[in-house]
N, CA, C, O and CB atoms as a CASP TS submission, in Angstrom:
PFRMAT TS
TARGET T0000
AUTHOR 0000-0000-0000
METHOD Language model
MODEL 1
PARENT N/A
ATOM      1  N   ILE     1     168.398 -93.200 -94.437  1.00  0.00           N
ATOM      2  CA  ILE     1     167.205 -93.162 -95.222  1.00  0.00           C
ATOM      3  C   ILE     1     167.228 -92.559 -96.588  1.00  0.00           C
ATOM      4  O   ILE     1     166.711 -93.212 -97.494  1.00  0.00           O
ATOM      5  CB  ILE     1     166.269 -92.506 -94.511  1.00  0.00           C
ATOM      6  N   LYS     2     167.685 -91.564 -96.815  1.00  0.00           N
ATOM      7  CA  LYS     2     167.969 -90.737 -98.173  1.00  0.00           C
ATOM      8  C   LYS     2     168.197 -91.904 -98.993  1.00  0.00           C
ATOM      9  O   LYS     2     167.340 -92.322 -99.771  1.00  0.00           O
ATOM     10  CB  LYS     2     169.326 -89.592 -98.197  1.00  0.00           C
ATOM     11  N   ASN     3     169.374 -92.461 -98.834  1.00  0.00           N
ATOM     12  CA  ASN     3     170.021 -93.507 -99.768  1.00  0.00           C
ATOM     13  C   ASN     3     168.942 -94.516-100.161  1.00  0.00           C
ATOM     14  O   ASN     3     168.947 -94.962-101.308  1.00  0.00           O
ATOM     15  CB  ASN     3     171.282 -94.290 -99.050  1.00  0.00           C
ATOM     16  N   LYS     4     168.005 -94.909 -99.264  1.00  0.00           N
ATOM     17  CA  LYS     4     167.086 -95.817 -99.427  1.00  0.00           C
ATOM     18  C   LYS     4     166.046 -95.097-100.388  1.00  0.00           C
ATOM     19  O   LYS     4     165.798 -95.734-101.412  1.00  0.00           O
ATOM     20  CB  LYS     4     166.549 -96.305 -98.063  1.00  0.00           C
ATOM     21  N   VAL     5     165.572 -94.209-100.278  1.00  0.00           N
ATOM     22  CA  VAL     5     164.541 -93.742-100.774  1.00  0.00           C
ATOM     23  C   VAL     5     165.275 -93.259-102.366  1.00  0.00           C
ATOM     24  O   VAL     5     164.532 -93.286-103.347  1.00  0.00           O
ATOM     25  CB  VAL     5     163.852 -92.568 -99.706  1.00  0.00           C
ATOM     26  N   ILE     6     166.654 -92.857-102.533  1.00  0.00           N
ATOM     27  CA  ILE     6     167.214 -92.577-103.896  1.00  0.00           C
ATOM     28  C   ILE     6     167.045 -93.946-104.647  1.00  0.00           C
ATOM     29  O   ILE     6     166.646 -93.981-105.811  1.00  0.00           O
ATOM     30  CB  ILE     6     168.835 -92.057-103.845  1.00  0.00           C
ATOM     31  N   GLU     7     167.356 -95.042-103.949  1.00  0.00           N
ATOM     32  CA  GLU     7     167.280 -96.545-104.766  1.00  0.00           C
ATOM     33  C   GLU     7     165.937 -96.933-104.964  1.00  0.00           C
ATOM     34  O   GLU     7     165.740 -97.703-105.904  1.00  0.00           O
ATOM     35  CB  GLU     7     167.974 -97.819-103.963  1.00  0.00           C
ATOM     36  N   ILE     8     164.826 -96.518-104.190  1.00  0.00           N
ATOM     37  CA  ILE     8     163.623 -96.682-104.568  1.00  0.00           C
ATOM     38  C   ILE     8     162.986 -95.980-105.497  1.00  0.00           C
ATOM     39  O   ILE     8     162.088 -96.459-106.188  1.00  0.00           O
ATOM     40  CB  ILE     8     163.039 -96.643-103.727  1.00  0.00           C
ATOM     41  N   LEU     9     163.439 -94.686-105.592  1.00  0.00           N
ATOM     42  CA  LEU     9     163.066 -94.070-106.604  1.00  0.00           C
ATOM     43  C   LEU     9     163.613 -94.475-108.034  1.00  0.00           C
ATOM     44  O   LEU     9     162.961 -94.675-109.059  1.00  0.00           O
ATOM     45  CB  LEU     9     163.312 -92.867-106.297  1.00  0.00           C
ATOM     46  N   ALA    10     165.005 -94.546-107.829  1.00  0.00           N
ATOM     47  CA  ALA    10     165.249 -94.908-109.346  1.00  0.00           C
ATOM     48  C   ALA    10     164.862 -96.155-109.541  1.00  0.00           C
ATOM     49  O   ALA    10     165.137 -96.465-110.700  1.00  0.00           O
ATOM     50  CB  ALA    10     166.658 -94.809-109.844  1.00  0.00           C
ATOM     51  N   ASP    11     164.268 -97.174-108.866  1.00  0.00           N
ATOM     52  CA  ASP    11     164.088 -98.457-109.582  1.00  0.00           C
ATOM     53  C   ASP    11     162.366 -97.916-110.022  1.00  0.00           C
ATOM     54  O   ASP    11     161.927 -98.318-111.099  1.00  0.00           O
ATOM     55  CB  ASP    11     164.362-100.150-108.407  1.00  0.00           C
ATOM     56  N   VAL    12     161.644 -97.184-109.305  1.00  0.00           N
ATOM     57  CA  VAL    12     160.159 -96.914-109.542  1.00  0.00           C
ATOM     58  C   VAL    12     160.255 -96.087-111.099  1.00  0.00           C
ATOM     59  O   VAL    12     159.432 -96.379-111.966  1.00  0.00           O
ATOM     60  CB  VAL    12     159.395 -95.846-108.103  1.00  0.00           C
ATOM     61  N   THR    13     161.273 -95.092-111.349  1.00  0.00           N
ATOM     62  CA  THR    13     161.239 -94.372-112.261  1.00  0.00           C
ATOM     63  C   THR    13     162.267 -95.082-113.164  1.00  0.00           C
ATOM     64  O   THR    13     162.645 -94.318-114.052  1.00  0.00           O
ATOM     65  CB  THR    13     161.420 -93.014-111.873  1.00  0.00           C
ATOM     66  N   SER    14     162.689 -95.980-113.206  1.00  0.00           N
ATOM     67  CA  SER    14     164.148 -96.698-114.345  1.00  0.00           C
ATOM     68  C   SER    14     164.983 -95.800-114.740  1.00  0.00           C
ATOM     69  O   SER    14     165.439 -95.567-115.860  1.00  0.00           O
ATOM     70  CB  SER    14     163.764 -97.374-115.892  1.00  0.00           C
ATOM     71  N   THR    15     165.198 -95.178-113.465  1.00  0.00           N
ATOM     72  CA  THR    15     166.278 -94.095-113.556  1.00  0.00           C
ATOM     73  C   THR    15     167.806 -94.453-113.013  1.00  0.00           C
ATOM     74  O   THR    15     167.783 -95.278-112.099  1.00  0.00           O
ATOM     75  CB  THR    15     165.742 -92.865-112.712  1.00  0.00           C
ATOM     76  N   ASP    16     168.928 -94.066-113.335  1.00  0.00           N
ATOM     77  CA  ASP    16     170.075 -94.625-112.153  1.00  0.00           C
ATOM     78  C   ASP    16     170.084 -93.573-111.154  1.00  0.00           C
ATOM     79  O   ASP    16     169.620 -92.448-111.340  1.00  0.00           O
ATOM     80  CB  ASP    16     171.772 -94.849-112.727  1.00  0.00           C
ATOM     81  N   LYS    17     170.691 -94.031-109.968  1.00  0.00           N
ATOM     82  CA  LYS    17     170.762 -93.455-108.799  1.00  0.00           C
ATOM     83  C   LYS    17     171.600 -91.904-108.989  1.00  0.00           C
ATOM     84  O   LYS    17     171.315 -90.967-108.243  1.00  0.00           O
ATOM     85  CB  LYS    17     171.469 -94.544-107.815  1.00  0.00           C
ATOM     86  N   GLU    18     172.466 -91.798-109.881  1.00  0.00           N
ATOM     87  CA  GLU    18     172.945 -90.814-109.868  1.00  0.00           C
ATOM     88  C   GLU    18     172.169 -89.595-110.483  1.00  0.00           C
ATOM     89  O   GLU    18     172.480 -88.414-110.329  1.00  0.00           O
ATOM     90  CB  GLU    18     173.997 -91.079-110.313  1.00  0.00           C
ATOM     91  N   THR    19     171.295 -89.994-111.077  1.00  0.00           N
ATOM     92  CA  THR    19     170.352 -88.962-111.927  1.00  0.00           C
ATOM     93  C   THR    19     169.199 -88.592-110.854  1.00  0.00           C
ATOM     94  O   THR    19     168.910 -87.429-110.570  1.00  0.00           O
ATOM     95  CB  THR    19     169.612 -89.736-113.479  1.00  0.00           C
ATOM     96  N   VAL    20     168.524 -89.836-110.247  1.00  0.00           N
ATOM     97  CA  VAL    20     167.946 -89.235-109.067  1.00  0.00           C
ATOM     98  C   VAL    20     168.732 -88.411-107.813  1.00  0.00           C
ATOM     99  O   VAL    20     168.026 -87.735-107.065  1.00  0.00           O
ATOM    100  CB  VAL    20     167.321 -90.302-108.523  1.00  0.00           C
ATOM    101  N   ARG    21     169.749 -88.449-107.652  1.00  0.00           N
ATOM    102  CA  ARG    21     170.781 -87.798-106.710  1.00  0.00           C
ATOM    103  C   ARG    21     170.262 -86.323-106.987  1.00  0.00           C
ATOM    104  O   ARG    21     169.660 -85.608-106.186  1.00  0.00           O
ATOM    105  CB  ARG    21     172.562 -88.107-107.108  1.00  0.00           C
ATOM    106  N   SER    22     170.689 -85.968-108.522  1.00  0.00           N
ATOM    107  CA  SER    22     170.791 -84.648-108.978  1.00  0.00           C
ATOM    108  C   SER    22     169.125 -84.338-109.002  1.00  0.00           C
ATOM    109  O   SER    22     169.006 -83.245-109.555  1.00  0.00           O
ATOM    110  CB  SER    22     171.685 -84.509-110.525  1.00  0.00           C
ATOM    111  N   TRP    23     168.014 -84.774-108.687  1.00  0.00           N
ATOM    112  CA  TRP    23     166.688 -84.454-108.481  1.00  0.00           C
ATOM    113  C   TRP    23     166.944 -83.754-107.103  1.00  0.00           C
ATOM    114  O   TRP    23     166.223 -82.757-107.136  1.00  0.00           O
ATOM    115  CB  TRP    23     165.623 -85.748-108.520  1.00  0.00           C
ATOM    116  N   ASP    24     167.468 -83.774-106.168  1.00  0.00           N
ATOM    117  CA  ASP    24     167.862 -83.112-104.974  1.00  0.00           C
ATOM    118  C   ASP    24     166.957 -81.806-104.890  1.00  0.00           C
ATOM    119  O   ASP    24     167.187 -81.240-105.959  1.00  0.00           O
ATOM    120  CB  ASP    24     169.451 -82.793-104.991  1.00  0.00           C
ATOM    121  N   GLY    25     166.120 -81.096-104.232  1.00  0.00           N
ATOM    122  CA  GLY    25     165.755 -79.900-104.046  1.00  0.00           C
ATOM    123  C   GLY    25     164.719 -79.525-105.154  1.00  0.00           C
ATOM    124  O   GLY    25     164.291 -78.371-105.186  1.00  0.00           O
ATOM    125  N   GLN    26     164.328 -80.391-106.001  1.00  0.00           N
ATOM    126  CA  GLN    26     163.473 -80.267-107.070  1.00  0.00           C
ATOM    127  C   GLN    26     162.094 -81.054-107.017  1.00  0.00           C
ATOM    128  O   GLN    26     162.120 -82.236-106.675  1.00  0.00           O
ATOM    129  CB  GLN    26     164.220 -80.656-108.198  1.00  0.00           C
ATOM    130  N   ASP    27     160.801 -80.398-107.367  1.00  0.00           N
ATOM    131  CA  ASP    27     159.846 -80.964-107.260  1.00  0.00           C
ATOM    132  C   ASP    27     159.424 -82.086-108.219  1.00  0.00           C
ATOM    133  O   ASP    27     159.210 -81.987-109.427  1.00  0.00           O
ATOM    134  CB  ASP    27     159.147 -80.120-107.166  1.00  0.00           C
ATOM    135  N   LEU    28     159.345 -83.203-107.415  1.00  0.00           N
ATOM    136  CA  LEU    28     159.645 -84.303-108.220  1.00  0.00           C
ATOM    137  C   LEU    28     158.105 -84.575-109.197  1.00  0.00           C
ATOM    138  O   LEU    28     158.206 -85.204-110.250  1.00  0.00           O
ATOM    139  CB  LEU    28     160.149 -85.675-107.114  1.00  0.00           C
ATOM    140  N   PHE    29     157.065 -84.175-108.852  1.00  0.00           N
ATOM    141  CA  PHE    29     155.703 -84.043-109.479  1.00  0.00           C
ATOM    142  C   PHE    29     155.909 -82.782-110.723  1.00  0.00           C
ATOM    143  O   PHE    29     155.839 -83.120-111.905  1.00  0.00           O
ATOM    144  CB  PHE    29     154.454 -83.587-108.146  1.00  0.00           C
ATOM    145  N   GLN    30     156.102 -81.681-110.438  1.00  0.00           N
ATOM    146  CA  GLN    30     156.198 -80.678-111.328  1.00  0.00           C
ATOM    147  C   GLN    30     157.304 -80.921-112.443  1.00  0.00           C
ATOM    148  O   GLN    30     157.193 -80.644-113.637  1.00  0.00           O
ATOM    149  CB  GLN    30     156.433 -79.466-110.571  1.00  0.00           C
ATOM    150  N   ASN    31     158.128 -81.356-111.961  1.00  0.00           N
ATOM    151  CA  ASN    31     159.289 -81.845-113.273  1.00  0.00           C
ATOM    152  C   ASN    31     158.907 -82.990-113.957  1.00  0.00           C
ATOM    153  O   ASN    31     159.635 -83.236-114.919  1.00  0.00           O
ATOM    154  CB  ASN    31     160.836 -82.258-112.765  1.00  0.00           C
ATOM    155  N   GLY    32     157.941 -83.815-113.756  1.00  0.00           N
ATOM    156  CA  GLY    32     157.844 -85.128-114.571  1.00  0.00           C
ATOM    157  C   GLY    32     158.575 -86.421-114.013  1.00  0.00           C
ATOM    158  O   GLY    32     158.667 -87.473-114.646  1.00  0.00           O
ATOM    159  N   PHE    33     159.115 -86.186-112.659  1.00  0.00           N
ATOM    160  CA  PHE    33     159.947 -87.436-112.404  1.00  0.00           C
ATOM    161  C   PHE    33     159.174 -88.474-111.779  1.00  0.00           C
ATOM    162  O   PHE    33     159.680 -89.592-111.675  1.00  0.00           O
ATOM    163  CB  PHE    33     161.138 -87.166-111.531  1.00  0.00           C
ATOM    164  N   LEU    34     157.551 -88.165-111.176  1.00  0.00           N
ATOM    165  CA  LEU    34     156.985 -88.832-110.620  1.00  0.00           C
ATOM    166  C   LEU    34     155.319 -88.357-111.065  1.00  0.00           C
ATOM    167  O   LEU    34     154.806 -87.247-110.923  1.00  0.00           O
ATOM    168  CB  LEU    34     157.545 -88.781-109.261  1.00  0.00           C
ATOM    169  N   ASP    35     154.806 -89.408-111.549  1.00  0.00           N
ATOM    170  CA  ASP    35     153.274 -89.320-111.916  1.00  0.00           C
ATOM    171  C   ASP    35     152.457 -90.098-110.910  1.00  0.00           C
ATOM    172  O   ASP    35     153.182 -90.512-110.005  1.00  0.00           O
ATOM    173  CB  ASP    35     152.960 -89.923-113.406  1.00  0.00           C
ATOM    174  N   SER    36     151.395 -90.377-110.792  1.00  0.00           N
ATOM    175  CA  SER    36     150.315 -90.795-109.928  1.00  0.00           C
ATOM    176  C   SER    36     150.455 -92.563-109.957  1.00  0.00           C
ATOM    177  O   SER    36     150.189 -93.187-108.930  1.00  0.00           O
ATOM    178  CB  SER    36     148.729 -90.129-110.569  1.00  0.00           C
ATOM    179  N   MET    37     150.782 -93.105-110.902  1.00  0.00           N
ATOM    180  CA  MET    37     151.358 -94.512-111.192  1.00  0.00           C
ATOM    181  C   MET    37     152.587 -94.700-110.229  1.00  0.00           C
ATOM    182  O   MET    37     152.758 -95.624-109.434  1.00  0.00           O
ATOM    183  CB  MET    37     151.841 -94.679-112.822  1.00  0.00           C
ATOM    184  N   GLY    38     153.393 -93.643-110.470  1.00  0.00           N
ATOM    185  CA  GLY    38     154.614 -94.005-109.900  1.00  0.00           C
ATOM    186  C   GLY    38     154.748 -93.651-108.336  1.00  0.00           C
ATOM    187  O   GLY    38     155.602 -94.040-107.539  1.00  0.00           O
ATOM    188  N   THR    39     153.641 -92.792-108.135  1.00  0.00           N
ATOM    189  CA  THR    39     153.292 -92.487-106.380  1.00  0.00           C
ATOM    190  C   THR    39     153.003 -93.672-105.708  1.00  0.00           C
ATOM    191  O   THR    39     153.377 -93.945-104.568  1.00  0.00           O
ATOM    192  CB  THR    39     151.917 -91.515-106.040  1.00  0.00           C
ATOM    193  N   VAL    40     152.095 -94.613-106.697  1.00  0.00           N
ATOM    194  CA  VAL    40     151.692 -95.829-106.177  1.00  0.00           C
ATOM    195  C   VAL    40     153.005 -96.671-105.730  1.00  0.00           C
ATOM    196  O   VAL    40     153.220 -97.224-104.651  1.00  0.00           O
ATOM    197  CB  VAL    40     150.814 -96.569-107.251  1.00  0.00           C
ATOM    198  N   GLU    41     153.743 -96.604-106.786  1.00  0.00           N
ATOM    199  CA  GLU    41     154.713 -97.890-106.881  1.00  0.00           C
ATOM    200  C   GLU    41     155.781 -97.343-105.864  1.00  0.00           C
ATOM    201  O   GLU    41     156.634 -98.123-105.439  1.00  0.00           O
ATOM    202  CB  GLU    41     155.418 -98.282-108.595  1.00  0.00           C
ATOM    203  N   LEU    42     155.764 -95.931-105.430  1.00  0.00           N
ATOM    204  CA  LEU    42     156.813 -95.451-104.525  1.00  0.00           C
ATOM    205  C   LEU    42     156.171 -95.936-102.982  1.00  0.00           C
ATOM    206  O   LEU    42     156.790 -96.477-102.065  1.00  0.00           O
ATOM    207  CB  LEU    42     157.068 -93.634-104.728  1.00  0.00           C
ATOM    208  N   LEU    43     154.924 -95.604-103.024  1.00  0.00           N
ATOM    209  CA  LEU    43     154.578 -95.767-101.526  1.00  0.00           C
ATOM    210  C   LEU    43     154.432 -97.140-101.189  1.00  0.00           C
ATOM    211  O   LEU    43     154.686 -97.540-100.053  1.00  0.00           O
ATOM    212  CB  LEU    43     153.294 -95.058-101.121  1.00  0.00           C
ATOM    213  N   VAL    44     154.007 -97.949-102.174  1.00  0.00           N
ATOM    214  CA  VAL    44     154.257 -99.757-102.148  1.00  0.00           C
ATOM    215  C   VAL    44     155.648-100.115-101.708  1.00  0.00           C
ATOM    216  O   VAL    44     155.810-100.886-100.762  1.00  0.00           O
ATOM    217  CB  VAL    44     154.105-100.547-103.784  1.00  0.00           C
ATOM    218  N   GLN    45     156.700 -99.563-102.386  1.00  0.00           N
ATOM    219  CA  GLN    45     158.041-100.155-102.165  1.00  0.00           C
ATOM    220  C   GLN    45     158.579 -99.657-100.775  1.00  0.00           C
ATOM    221  O   GLN    45     159.239-100.430-100.081  1.00  0.00           O
ATOM    222  CB  GLN    45     159.055 -99.745-103.365  1.00  0.00           C
ATOM    223  N   ILE    46     158.288 -98.288-100.332  1.00  0.00           N
ATOM    224  CA  ILE    46     158.411 -97.953 -98.903  1.00  0.00           C
ATOM    225  C   ILE    46     157.835 -98.964 -97.950  1.00  0.00           C
ATOM    226  O   ILE    46     158.465 -99.446 -97.008  1.00  0.00           O
ATOM    227  CB  ILE    46     157.763 -96.667 -98.647  1.00  0.00           C
ATOM    228  N   GLN    47     156.650 -99.237 -98.249  1.00  0.00           N
ATOM    229  CA  GLN    47     156.057 -99.941 -97.493  1.00  0.00           C
ATOM    230  C   GLN    47     156.777-101.454 -97.365  1.00  0.00           C
ATOM    231  O   GLN    47     157.170-101.828 -96.260  1.00  0.00           O
ATOM    232  CB  GLN    47     154.716 -99.884 -97.950  1.00  0.00           C
ATOM    233  N   ASP    48     156.914-102.217 -98.429  1.00  0.00           N
ATOM    234  CA  ASP    48     157.648-103.001 -98.616  1.00  0.00           C
ATOM    235  C   ASP    48     159.098-103.278 -97.875  1.00  0.00           C
ATOM    236  O   ASP    48     159.418-104.213 -97.140  1.00  0.00           O
ATOM    237  CB  ASP    48     157.649-102.822 -99.666  1.00  0.00           C
ATOM    238  N   GLU    49     159.689-102.401 -98.221  1.00  0.00           N
ATOM    239  CA  GLU    49     161.217-102.196 -97.781  1.00  0.00           C
ATOM    240  C   GLU    49     161.800-101.680 -96.788  1.00  0.00           C
ATOM    241  O   GLU    49     162.940-101.935 -96.398  1.00  0.00           O
ATOM    242  CB  GLU    49     161.783-101.623 -98.458  1.00  0.00           C
ATOM    243  N   LEU    50     160.822-100.716 -96.207  1.00  0.00           N
ATOM    244  CA  LEU    50     160.806-100.049 -94.913  1.00  0.00           C
ATOM    245  C   LEU    50     159.952-100.555 -93.775  1.00  0.00           C
ATOM    246  O   LEU    50     160.224-100.276 -92.607  1.00  0.00           O
ATOM    247  CB  LEU    50     160.434 -98.764 -95.131  1.00  0.00           C
ATOM    248  N   ASP    51     158.850-101.350 -94.143  1.00  0.00           N
ATOM    249  CA  ASP    51     158.003-101.749 -93.218  1.00  0.00           C
ATOM    250  C   ASP    51     157.149-100.325 -92.393  1.00  0.00           C
ATOM    251  O   ASP    51     156.788-100.107 -91.236  1.00  0.00           O
ATOM    252  CB  ASP    51     158.945-102.694 -92.236  1.00  0.00           C
ATOM    253  N   ILE    52     157.079 -99.536 -93.738  1.00  0.00           N
ATOM    254  CA  ILE    52     156.316 -98.514 -92.814  1.00  0.00           C
ATOM    255  C   ILE    52     154.908 -98.283 -93.777  1.00  0.00           C
ATOM    256  O   ILE    52     154.861 -98.124 -94.997  1.00  0.00           O
ATOM    257  CB  ILE    52     157.343 -96.871 -92.504  1.00  0.00           C
ATOM    258  N   ASN    53     153.858 -98.320 -92.854  1.00  0.00           N
ATOM    259  CA  ASN    53     152.314 -98.005 -93.866  1.00  0.00           C
ATOM    260  C   ASN    53     152.500 -96.781 -93.950  1.00  0.00           C
ATOM    261  O   ASN    53     153.014 -96.141 -93.033  1.00  0.00           O
ATOM    262  CB  ASN    53     150.631 -98.303 -93.261  1.00  0.00           C
ATOM    263  N   VAL    54     152.027 -96.143 -95.310  1.00  0.00           N
ATOM    264  CA  VAL    54     151.784 -94.883 -95.895  1.00  0.00           C
ATOM    265  C   VAL    54     150.348 -95.013 -96.634  1.00  0.00           C
ATOM    266  O   VAL    54     150.315 -95.263 -97.839  1.00  0.00           O
ATOM    267  CB  VAL    54     153.010 -94.481 -96.900  1.00  0.00           C
ATOM    268  N   PRO    55     149.045 -94.820 -95.804  1.00  0.00           N
ATOM    269  CA  PRO    55     147.946 -94.967 -96.665  1.00  0.00           C
ATOM    270  C   PRO    55     147.710 -93.858 -97.594  1.00  0.00           C
ATOM    271  O   PRO    55     147.793 -92.671 -97.278  1.00  0.00           O
ATOM    272  CB  PRO    55     146.813 -95.175 -95.921  1.00  0.00           C
ATOM    273  N   VAL    56     147.406 -94.316 -98.778  1.00  0.00           N
ATOM    274  CA  VAL    56     147.276 -93.584 -99.875  1.00  0.00           C
ATOM    275  C   VAL    56     146.217 -92.556 -99.658  1.00  0.00           C
ATOM    276  O   VAL    56     146.439 -91.405-100.036  1.00  0.00           O
ATOM    277  CB  VAL    56     147.025 -94.417-100.988  1.00  0.00           C
ATOM    278  N   SER    57     145.083 -92.863 -99.083  1.00  0.00           N
ATOM    279  CA  SER    57     144.334 -91.838 -98.856  1.00  0.00           C
ATOM    280  C   SER    57     144.710 -90.581 -98.111  1.00  0.00           C
ATOM    281  O   SER    57     144.003 -89.592 -98.304  1.00  0.00           O
ATOM    282  CB  SER    57     143.426 -92.311 -98.357  1.00  0.00           C
ATOM    283  N   GLU    58     145.932 -90.477 -97.123  1.00  0.00           N
ATOM    284  CA  GLU    58     146.344 -89.530 -96.226  1.00  0.00           C
ATOM    285  C   GLU    58     147.702 -89.036 -96.946  1.00  0.00           C
ATOM    286  O   GLU    58     148.607 -88.404 -96.401  1.00  0.00           O
ATOM    287  CB  GLU    58     146.499 -90.142 -94.698  1.00  0.00           C
ATOM    288  N   PHE    59     147.642 -89.486 -98.366  1.00  0.00           N
ATOM    289  CA  PHE    59     148.993 -89.006 -99.213  1.00  0.00           C
ATOM    290  C   PHE    59     148.576 -87.367 -99.588  1.00  0.00           C
ATOM    291  O   PHE    59     147.503 -86.992-100.061  1.00  0.00           O
ATOM    292  CB  PHE    59     149.282 -90.122-100.898  1.00  0.00           C
ATOM    293  N   ASP    60     149.515 -86.695 -99.303  1.00  0.00           N
ATOM    294  CA  ASP    60     149.546 -85.141 -99.523  1.00  0.00           C
ATOM    295  C   ASP    60     150.678 -84.761-100.667  1.00  0.00           C
ATOM    296  O   ASP    60     151.846 -84.626-100.301  1.00  0.00           O
ATOM    297  CB  ASP    60     149.937 -84.338 -98.011  1.00  0.00           C
ATOM    298  N   ARG    61     150.436 -84.648-101.600  1.00  0.00           N
ATOM    299  CA  ARG    61     151.366 -84.830-102.888  1.00  0.00           C
ATOM    300  C   ARG    61     152.710 -83.561-102.158  1.00  0.00           C
ATOM    301  O   ARG    61     153.930 -83.720-102.141  1.00  0.00           O
ATOM    302  CB  ARG    61     150.292 -84.215-104.843  1.00  0.00           C
ATOM    303  N   SER    62     151.971 -82.472-101.682  1.00  0.00           N
ATOM    304  CA  SER    62     152.748 -81.138-101.461  1.00  0.00           C
ATOM    305  C   SER    62     153.785 -81.591-100.552  1.00  0.00           C
ATOM    306  O   SER    62     154.830 -80.960-100.715  1.00  0.00           O
ATOM    307  CB  SER    62     151.863 -79.857-100.815  1.00  0.00           C
ATOM    308  N   GLN    63     153.847 -82.645 -99.481  1.00  0.00           N
ATOM    309  CA  GLN    63     154.400 -83.261 -98.220  1.00  0.00           C
ATOM    310  C   GLN    63     155.414 -84.156 -98.960  1.00  0.00           C
ATOM    311  O   GLN    63     156.458 -84.210 -98.310  1.00  0.00           O
ATOM    312  CB  GLN    63     153.242 -84.111 -97.180  1.00  0.00           C
ATOM    313  N   TRP    64     155.468 -84.938-100.196  1.00  0.00           N
ATOM    314  CA  TRP    64     156.086 -85.757-100.509  1.00  0.00           C
ATOM    315  C   TRP    64     156.761 -85.453-102.028  1.00  0.00           C
ATOM    316  O   TRP    64     157.204 -86.339-102.758  1.00  0.00           O
ATOM    317  CB  TRP    64     155.292 -86.811-100.298  1.00  0.00           C
ATOM    318  N   ASN    65     156.745 -84.156-102.315  1.00  0.00           N
ATOM    319  CA  ASN    65     157.065 -83.879-103.741  1.00  0.00           C
ATOM    320  C   ASN    65     158.916 -83.555-103.536  1.00  0.00           C
ATOM    321  O   ASN    65     159.357 -82.941-104.508  1.00  0.00           O
ATOM    322  CB  ASN    65     155.944 -82.319-104.424  1.00  0.00           C
ATOM    323  N   THR    66     159.761 -83.809-102.680  1.00  0.00           N
ATOM    324  CA  THR    66     161.017 -83.999-102.894  1.00  0.00           C
ATOM    325  C   THR    66     161.474 -84.740-102.091  1.00  0.00           C
ATOM    326  O   THR    66     160.854 -85.189-101.127  1.00  0.00           O
ATOM    327  CB  THR    66     161.666 -83.061-102.958  1.00  0.00           C
ATOM    328  N   LEU    67     163.011 -85.049-102.471  1.00  0.00           N
ATOM    329  CA  LEU    67     163.730 -86.001-101.844  1.00  0.00           C
ATOM    330  C   LEU    67     163.677 -85.787-100.179  1.00  0.00           C
ATOM    331  O   LEU    67     163.530 -86.685 -99.351  1.00  0.00           O
ATOM    332  CB  LEU    67     165.169 -85.939-102.449  1.00  0.00           C
ATOM    333  N   ASP    68     163.812 -84.577 -99.956  1.00  0.00           N
ATOM    334  CA  ASP    68     163.905 -84.442 -98.405  1.00  0.00           C
ATOM    335  C   ASP    68     162.647 -84.907 -97.876  1.00  0.00           C
ATOM    336  O   ASP    68     162.526 -85.771 -97.007  1.00  0.00           O
ATOM    337  CB  ASP    68     164.175 -82.949 -97.884  1.00  0.00           C
ATOM    338  N   LYS    69     161.501 -84.134 -98.588  1.00  0.00           N
ATOM    339  CA  LYS    69     160.131 -83.987 -97.895  1.00  0.00           C
ATOM    340  C   LYS    69     159.732 -85.585 -97.834  1.00  0.00           C
ATOM    341  O   LYS    69     158.889 -85.942 -97.011  1.00  0.00           O
ATOM    342  CB  LYS    69     158.918 -82.926 -98.844  1.00  0.00           C
ATOM    343  N   ILE    70     160.346 -86.533 -98.709  1.00  0.00           N
ATOM    344  CA  ILE    70     159.846 -87.985 -98.739  1.00  0.00           C
ATOM    345  C   ILE    70     160.640 -88.402 -97.263  1.00  0.00           C
ATOM    346  O   ILE    70     159.965 -88.798 -96.313  1.00  0.00           O
ATOM    347  CB  ILE    70     160.389 -88.999-100.345  1.00  0.00           C
ATOM    348  N   CYS    71     161.867 -88.296 -97.184  1.00  0.00           N
ATOM    349  CA  CYS    71     162.766 -88.855 -96.013  1.00  0.00           C
ATOM    350  C   CYS    71     162.042 -88.175 -94.757  1.00  0.00           C
ATOM    351  O   CYS    71     161.821 -88.895 -93.783  1.00  0.00           O
ATOM    352  CB  CYS    71     164.540 -88.388 -96.148  1.00  0.00           C
ATOM    353  N   ASP    72     161.595 -86.592 -94.717  1.00  0.00           N
ATOM    354  CA  ASP    72     160.888 -86.480 -93.456  1.00  0.00           C
ATOM    355  C   ASP    72     159.653 -87.133 -92.988  1.00  0.00           C
ATOM    356  O   ASP    72     159.395 -87.526 -91.850  1.00  0.00           O
ATOM    357  CB  ASP    72     160.643 -85.348 -93.342  1.00  0.00           C
ATOM    358  N   GLN    73     158.689 -87.202 -94.414  1.00  0.00           N
ATOM    359  CA  GLN    73     157.528 -88.122 -93.894  1.00  0.00           C
ATOM    360  C   GLN    73     157.833 -89.451 -93.446  1.00  0.00           C
ATOM    361  O   GLN    73     157.155 -89.970 -92.560  1.00  0.00           O
ATOM    362  CB  GLN    73     156.540 -88.322 -94.904  1.00  0.00           C
ATOM    363  N   ILE    74     158.962 -90.147 -94.077  1.00  0.00           N
ATOM    364  CA  ILE    74     159.124 -91.688 -93.418  1.00  0.00           C
ATOM    365  C   ILE    74     159.811 -91.595 -92.192  1.00  0.00           C
ATOM    366  O   ILE    74     159.885 -92.544 -91.411  1.00  0.00           O
ATOM    367  CB  ILE    74     159.981 -92.762 -94.332  1.00  0.00           C
ATOM    368  N   ARG    75     160.278 -90.575 -92.006  1.00  0.00           N
ATOM    369  CA  ARG    75     160.985 -90.397 -90.190  1.00  0.00           C
ATOM    370  C   ARG    75     159.851 -90.379 -89.356  1.00  0.00           C
ATOM    371  O   ARG    75     159.710 -91.190 -88.440  1.00  0.00           O
ATOM    372  CB  ARG    75     161.931 -88.762 -89.733  1.00  0.00           C
ATOM    373  N   LYS    76     159.033 -89.496 -89.624  1.00  0.00           N
ATOM    374  CA  LYS    76     157.818 -89.404 -89.115  1.00  0.00           C
ATOM    375  C   LYS    76     156.779 -90.467 -88.715  1.00  0.00           C
ATOM    376  O   LYS    76     156.058 -90.542 -87.720  1.00  0.00           O
ATOM    377  CB  LYS    76     157.353 -88.754 -89.851  1.00  0.00           C
ATOM    378  N   LEU    77     156.917 -91.253 -89.771  1.00  0.00           N
ATOM    379  CA  LEU    77     156.107 -92.844 -89.556  1.00  0.00           C
ATOM    380  C   LEU    77     156.582 -93.533 -89.174  1.00  0.00           C
ATOM    381  O   LEU    77     156.054 -94.633 -89.014  1.00  0.00           O
ATOM    382  CB  LEU    77     155.658 -93.615 -90.406  1.00  0.00           C
TER
END
């Protein structure tokens, strides 16, 4: 799952995968890697590529702010 999340984040942020890997453990929002528009794109791509429905209304930024937390949320869904 983590590799797929890295691929999606790389696409959403127009950043190479190695750079996205270096973000591991960092707050993606606080460090400016993701903004509200990027969040919507991230959720849409997760839904499209992983066939997982993530309602934007139930999105809690604090539960999706690191690579590991995104992977955990995907596993829960």
